[in-house]
C-alpha positions in Angstrom: 0.0 0.0 0.0 3.0 2.3 0.4 3.6 4.2 -2.8 6.2 6.7 -1.6 8.1 7.5 1.5 11.0 10.0 1.8 12.7 12.1 4.4 12.3 15.7 3.6 14.4 17.1 6.4 16.6 15.5 9.1 16.4 17.9 12.0 18.6 16.0 14.3 19.5 12.3 14.9 16.1 11.6 16.5 13.8 14.0 14.6 12.9 14.1 11.0 10.2 15.4 8.6 8.8 12.7 6.3 6.5 12.4 3.4 4.3 9.3 3.0 1.8 8.4 0.2 -0.4 5.4 0.4 -2.8 3.6 -1.9 -5.9 2.8 0.0 -8.2 -0.1 -1.1 -11.2 1.3 -3.0 -10.3 4.9 -2.2 -8.1 7.6 -3.6 -4.5 7.9 -2.5 -3.7 9.5 0.9 -0.6 11.3 1.9 1.0 13.0 4.9 3.8 15.3 5.8 4.8 14.7 9.4 7.4 15.3 12.0 8.5 12.1 13.7 10.5 12.5 16.9 12.0 9.8 19.1 13.3 10.2 22.7 15.0 7.5 24.7 14.0 7.7 28.3 16.0 6.8 31.4 14.2 3.4 31.9 15.2 2.3 28.4 11.8 2.9 26.8 11.3 5.2 23.8 8.8 8.1 23.5 7.6 8.6 20.0 5.8 11.7 18.7 4.2 12.0 15.2 2.5 15.2 14.1 1.3 16.4 10.7 2.9 19.7 9.6 2.4 22.0 6.7 5.3 23.0 4.5 5.4 25.3 1.5 7.8 22.9 -0.2 5.3 20.0 0.1 2.0 21.3 -1.2 -1.1 19.2 -1.4 -1.3 17.0 -4.5 -4.5 17.2 -6.6 -6.6 14.0 -6.2 -4.7 13.0 -3.1 -6.3 13.4 0.3 -3.9 14.9 2.9 -4.3 13.1 6.2 -3.9 14.6 9.6 -2.0 12.7 12.3 -1.3 13.6 15.9 -0.1 10.7 18.0 2.1 9.9 20.9 3.4 6.5 21.9 5.7 4.5 24.2 7.8 1.6 23.0 9.0 -0.7 25.8 10.6 -4.1 26.0 8.2 -6.7 27.3 10.2 -8.5 30.0 7.7 -11.3 30.3 7.9 -12.2 26.6 10.7 -13.4 24.3 13.6 -10.8 23.9 12.4 -9.7 20.4 9.0 -8.6 21.7 8.1 -5.0 22.5 4.9 -3.3 23.7 3.7 -0.2 21.9 1.1 2.0 23.6 -0.4 4.9 21.5 -2.5 7.9 22.3 -4.0 9.4 19.1 
Protein backbone atom coordinates (compact mmCIF):
# COMPACT_ATOMS: atom_id res chain seq x y z
CA UNK A 1 0.00 0.00 0.00
CA UNK A 2 3.00 2.34 0.42
CA UNK A 3 3.55 4.24 -2.82
CA UNK A 4 6.16 6.72 -1.63
CA UNK A 5 8.14 7.50 1.52
CA UNK A 6 10.97 9.96 1.85
CA UNK A 7 12.74 12.06 4.44
CA UNK A 8 12.27 15.73 3.64
CA UNK A 9 14.41 17.12 6.45
CA UNK A 10 16.60 15.46 9.09
CA UNK A 11 16.36 17.94 11.97
CA UNK A 12 18.64 16.00 14.31
CA UNK A 13 19.52 12.33 14.89
CA UNK A 14 16.13 11.64 16.51
CA UNK A 15 13.80 14.01 14.62
CA UNK A 16 12.85 14.10 10.96
CA UNK A 17 10.16 15.44 8.63
CA UNK A 18 8.80 12.73 6.34
CA UNK A 19 6.48 12.43 3.36
CA UNK A 20 4.26 9.33 3.02
CA UNK A 21 1.83 8.43 0.23
CA UNK A 22 -0.45 5.39 0.44
CA UNK A 23 -2.78 3.57 -1.90
CA UNK A 24 -5.94 2.81 0.01
CA UNK A 25 -8.19 -0.06 -1.14
CA UNK A 26 -11.22 1.27 -3.02
CA UNK A 27 -10.28 4.89 -2.16
CA UNK A 28 -8.10 7.62 -3.60
CA UNK A 29 -4.48 7.94 -2.46
CA UNK A 30 -3.72 9.46 0.94
CA UNK A 31 -0.58 11.35 1.89
CA UNK A 32 0.97 13.03 4.89
CA UNK A 33 3.84 15.31 5.81
CA UNK A 34 4.77 14.68 9.44
CA UNK A 35 7.41 15.27 12.05
CA UNK A 36 8.55 12.08 13.73
CA UNK A 37 10.55 12.49 16.94
CA UNK A 38 12.00 9.78 19.14
CA UNK A 39 13.34 10.25 22.66
CA UNK A 40 15.00 7.51 24.69
CA UNK A 41 13.96 7.68 28.34
CA UNK A 42 16.00 6.80 31.42
CA UNK A 43 14.21 3.44 31.86
CA UNK A 44 15.21 2.33 28.35
CA UNK A 45 11.80 2.89 26.80
CA UNK A 46 11.28 5.22 23.84
CA UNK A 47 8.79 8.06 23.54
CA UNK A 48 7.57 8.60 19.96
CA UNK A 49 5.78 11.69 18.67
CA UNK A 50 4.22 12.00 15.20
CA UNK A 51 2.48 15.18 14.07
CA UNK A 52 1.29 16.41 10.69
CA UNK A 53 2.90 19.67 9.59
CA UNK A 54 2.36 22.05 6.69
CA UNK A 55 5.31 22.96 4.50
CA UNK A 56 5.37 25.27 1.51
CA UNK A 57 7.82 22.93 -0.24
CA UNK A 58 5.32 20.00 0.05
CA UNK A 59 1.96 21.34 -1.21
CA UNK A 60 -1.14 19.18 -1.39
CA UNK A 61 -1.32 16.99 -4.49
CA UNK A 62 -4.51 17.24 -6.60
CA UNK A 63 -6.57 14.05 -6.25
CA UNK A 64 -4.71 12.96 -3.10
CA UNK A 65 -6.30 13.37 0.35
CA UNK A 66 -3.91 14.93 2.89
CA UNK A 67 -4.28 13.08 6.20
CA UNK A 68 -3.90 14.62 9.65
CA UNK A 69 -1.97 12.66 12.27
CA UNK A 70 -1.28 13.63 15.86
CA UNK A 71 -0.13 10.72 17.97
CA UNK A 72 2.13 9.91 20.89
CA UNK A 73 3.41 6.50 21.88
CA UNK A 74 5.66 4.55 24.22
CA UNK A 75 7.80 1.64 23.05
CA UNK A 76 9.02 -0.67 25.82
CA UNK A 77 10.63 -4.08 25.99
CA UNK A 78 8.21 -6.71 27.28
CA UNK A 79 10.19 -8.46 30.02
CA UNK A 80 7.66 -11.31 30.28
CA UNK A 81 7.91 -12.23 26.57
CA UNK A 82 10.71 -13.37 24.27
CA UNK A 83 13.55 -10.85 23.87
CA UNK A 84 12.40 -9.70 20.45
CA UNK A 85 8.96 -8.62 21.73
CA UNK A 86 8.08 -5.00 22.45
CA UNK A 87 4.95 -3.28 23.72
CA UNK A 88 3.66 -0.20 21.94
CA UNK A 89 1.09 2.02 23.63
CA UNK A 90 -0.37 4.86 21.55
CA UNK A 91 -2.54 7.86 22.30
CA UNK A 92 -4.02 9.35 19.11
